[in-house]
C-alpha positions in Angstrom: 3.0 3.8 -41.3 0.0 2.5 -40.4 -1.2 3.6 -37.5 -3.5 1.6 -34.2 -5.8 2.9 -32.9 -6.3 3.8 -29.2 -9.5 3.1 -28.1 -11.4 3.8 -23.8 -11.2 0.4 -23.7 -7.5 -0.2 -23.9 -7.2 3.0 -21.8 -9.7 1.9 -18.9 -7.5 -2.1 -19.4 -4.2 0.2 -18.9 -6.0 1.6 -15.5 -6.6 -1.5 -14.3 -3.4 -3.1 -14.9 -1.7 -0.1 -12.9 -4.4 -0.6 -10.3 -3.3 -4.1 -10.0 0.4 -3.0 -10.3 -0.4 -1.8 -6.8 0.4 2.0 -7.6 -0.8 4.7 -5.5 -3.8 6.3 -6.7 -2.1 9.8 -7.5 0.2 7.8 -10.1 -2.7 6.0 -11.8 -4.1 9.3 -11.6 -1.5 11.2 -13.2 -0.7 8.7 -15.6 -4.7 8.0 -17.2 -4.9 11.9 -17.0 -1.4 12.0 -19.6 -2.6 9.2 -21.8 -5.7 11.2 -22.4 -4.4 14.3 -22.9 -2.2 12.5 -25.9 -4.9 10.5 -27.3 -6.6 14.3 -28.0 -4.0 14.9 -29.3 -3.5 12.0 -32.0 -6.0 12.5 -34.8 -9.2 10.0 -35.2 -7.5 8.1 -32.3 -5.1 7.0 -34.6 -1.3 6.6 -33.8 1.8 6.6 -35.9 6.1 6.7 -34.8 5.5 9.8 -36.8 2.7 11.4 -34.3 4.8 10.2 -31.3 7.1 12.3 -32.3 5.4 15.0 -33.4 3.7 15.5 -30.3 6.8 15.3 -28.4 7.8 18.1 -30.1 4.4 19.7 -29.2 5.0 19.4 -25.3 8.8 20.7 -25.8 7.0 24.4 -26.7 4.7 24.2 -23.6 6.7 22.0 -20.6 9.8 22.5 -19.2 11.8 19.3 -19.7 11.4 17.1 -16.4 7.3 17.7 -17.5 7.3 16.6 -21.2 9.8 13.8 -19.6 7.0 12.7 -17.3 4.7 13.1 -19.5 6.0 10.6 -22.0 6.9 8.5 -19.4 3.4 7.6 -18.6 2.6 7.4 -22.7 5.6 5.2 -22.8 4.5 2.6 -20.0 1.0 2.4 -22.2 3.1 0.9 -25.0 4.7 -1.2 -22.8 1.4 -2.8 -21.9 -0.5 -3.0 -25.1 3.2 -3.7 -26.4 3.4 -1.5 -29.4 7.0 -1.2 -28.3 7.5 0.3 -31.5 6.0 3.2 -30.9 8.0 3.9 -27.8 10.5 7.7 -27.8 13.6 8.2 -26.0 13.2 11.4 -23.0 14.9 14.7 -23.4 18.2 14.7 -22.0 18.3 17.2 -19.1 21.9 18.0 -17.9 21.8 17.3 -13.9 21.0 20.6 -12.0 23.8 22.7 -9.6 21.7 25.3 -8.2 17.5 26.2 -8.0 16.0 29.6 -8.9 15.8 31.5 -5.6 12.7 32.3 -6.5 11.1 28.6 -6.3 13.4 27.6 -3.1 11.2 28.1 0.4 13.3 29.6 3.4 13.5 28.7 6.7 11.8 32.4 7.4 9.1 32.2 5.0 7.9 28.9 6.4 8.3 30.3 9.5 6.0 33.5 8.7 3.6 31.4 6.5 3.2 29.5 9.9 2.3 32.5 12.2 0.2 33.4 9.5 -2.3 30.0 9.7 -2.2 31.2 13.6 -2.9 34.7 13.1 -5.8 33.4 11.1 -6.9 31.0 13.6 -6.2 28.2 11.3 -4.7 26.0 14.1 -5.3 22.8 11.8 -3.2 24.2 8.7 -0.5 25.2 11.3 0.3 22.1 12.2 0.3 20.2 9.2 2.9 22.7 8.1 4.6 21.7 11.0 4.4 18.1 10.7 5.3 17.9 6.6 7.8 20.2 7.7 9.2 18.7 10.4 9.5 15.2 9.3 9.6 15.6 5.6 7.0 13.1 4.7 4.5 13.6 2.1 1.3 15.6 1.7 -0.6 12.3 0.9 1.2 10.6 3.9 -0.4 12.7 6.4 -3.6 10.2 7.2 -0.8 7.8 8.7 0.1 10.2 11.5 -2.8 9.4 13.8 -2.5 9.5 17.6 -1.0 6.0 18.3 1.3 7.6 16.2 1.9 11.0 18.2 2.2 8.7 21.6 4.8 6.4 20.6 6.6 8.9 18.4 6.8 6.7 15.3 4.5 6.6 12.5 4.8 3.9 10.2 4.4 5.1 6.5 2.8 3.0 3.5 3.2 4.7 -0.1 4.3 3.2 -3.4 4.5 0.0 -2.2 7.2 0.3 0.1 6.9 0.9 4.2 9.2 3.1 6.2 9.1 4.7 10.0 8.9 8.4 10.3 10.0 10.0 13.7 8.1 12.1 15.2 10.2 14.8 17.8 8.9 15.4 20.6 7.5 18.9 20.2 5.5 18.0 17.3 4.2 15.1 19.4 3.0 17.2 22.0 1.3 19.6 19.1 -0.7 16.8 18.2 -1.7 15.0 21.0 -3.1 18.4 22.3 -4.6 19.3 18.6 -5.8 16.6 18.8 -7.4 16.4 22.4 -8.9 20.1 21.6 -10.5 18.5 18.2 -12.2 15.1 20.8 -9.9 13.2 18.5 -8.9 10.1 20.2 -8.1 7.4 18.3 -6.7 7.1 14.6 -5.9 10.2 12.0 -5.5 13.5 13.2 -5.8 15.3 10.4 -9.6 14.5 9.2 -12.3 16.6 8.1 -15.5 16.9 10.1 -17.2 13.5 8.1 -13.2 11.4 8.9 -11.9 11.7 6.3 -8.2 12.1 5.6 -7.6 15.9 5.1 -7.9 16.8 1.2 -4.7 17.5 -1.0 -6.1 20.5 -2.7 -8.0 22.2 0.2 -4.6 22.0 1.8 -3.2 23.7 -1.4 -5.5 26.4 -1.4 -5.4 27.0 2.1 -1.3 27.8 2.0 -1.9 29.8 -0.4 -4.3 32.0 1.2 -1.5 32.3 3.6 1.2 34.2 1.1 -0.1 37.9 1.2 -0.4 38.3 4.9 2.9 36.4 4.9 4.5 37.9 2.4 5.6 34.8 1.0 6.4 34.8 -2.9 3.0 32.5 -3.8 4.8 30.4 -6.7 7.3 28.8 -3.5 3.7 27.9 -1.6 3.0 24.2 -2.1 2.9 21.2 0.3 6.2 19.1 -1.6 8.2 22.5 -0.9 7.6 21.8 3.2 9.2 18.2 2.1 12.2 19.9 0.3 13.1 22.7 2.9 13.3 19.4 5.5 16.0 17.8 3.3 18.0 21.1 2.5 17.9 21.0 6.8 18.1 18.0 7.6 21.8 17.3 4.5 22.7 20.8 5.9 23.0 19.4 9.3 24.0 15.4 8.7 25.6 15.5 5.0 24.4 11.8 4.6 22.5 11.4 0.9 22.0 7.9 1.9 20.3 8.0 4.8 18.0 11.2 3.6 16.6 9.0 0.8 15.6 6.6 3.0 13.8 9.1 5.3 12.7 10.1 2.3 11.3 6.7 0.7 13.3 7.8 -2.4 14.3 4.7 -4.4 17.1 6.0 -5.6 19.4 8.5 -4.2 19.2 10.2 -8.1 16.0 11.9 -6.9 17.3 12.8 -3.6 20.4 15.8 -5.1 17.5 17.4 -6.6 15.6 17.9 -2.8 19.1 19.2 -1.7 20.5 21.5 -4.3 21.6 25.1 -3.3 20.0 28.3 -4.4 22.0 30.5 -6.5 23.0 32.8 -4.5 24.0 30.0 -2.0 26.2 28.2 -5.1 28.0 31.8 -5.9 28.9 32.3 -2.0 30.2 29.3 -2.6 32.6 30.0 -5.2 33.7 33.6 -3.9 34.9 31.3 -0.5 37.0 28.8 -2.8 40.1 31.9 -3.5 40.9 29.9 -6.7 41.6 33.7 -8.8 45.5 34.9 -8.3 
């Protein structure tokens, strides 16, 4: 089969297409990164269906199933844009997880230790960022919507992935945010900003969180901003048992995505099975 050539110009056009579709900056960056990695894999830039199948197998040798499917989705999106429909490949089948590995789940106790470690290091901003993400379930990229005005009225209007939702701020968090802003001399707008007034950087937050692990006694593999969002989801669902409401709060388009957030650990799953008492 004769191959097609993927050029830098086509990747640039694809990038512009994603921007015009109003995809988030993080999504555009991710899709383009995946496409460029695939382009580097293809010999001389020539692509056939055989090339795609070989690349799919190559990814399986390196990454987990979810990561492989995510990368294939980026490339299939490119092929749809270019009308190269015959080159698209199927994603890998993935059975729904019953429980998540304990080594990946951040517990409430570990979250508390991280916050206390941040305070001992005199990093008030990081401590409050941890509490804001965990106390609202927002994404780290949505911290920019936590403003003085939002803290005063108790609601933050968050726009992400072409969707807008209202995020409620509990009284204790509002007080902490306003107190911190007053200490920093912030009178309006975003609360979590750099010295130049720009939104705090996702990478810097991740790095600062990792620096707390040793003192807090928490496995570094568990410590990243998105795991705070997962903790919020599990605690909320444990109280409310309403997955539809939780999906709305988290800004998910599909409840299937929300299900991933609330799966319990193997230990918890084992305890529930023991409590069924079905062995005579």
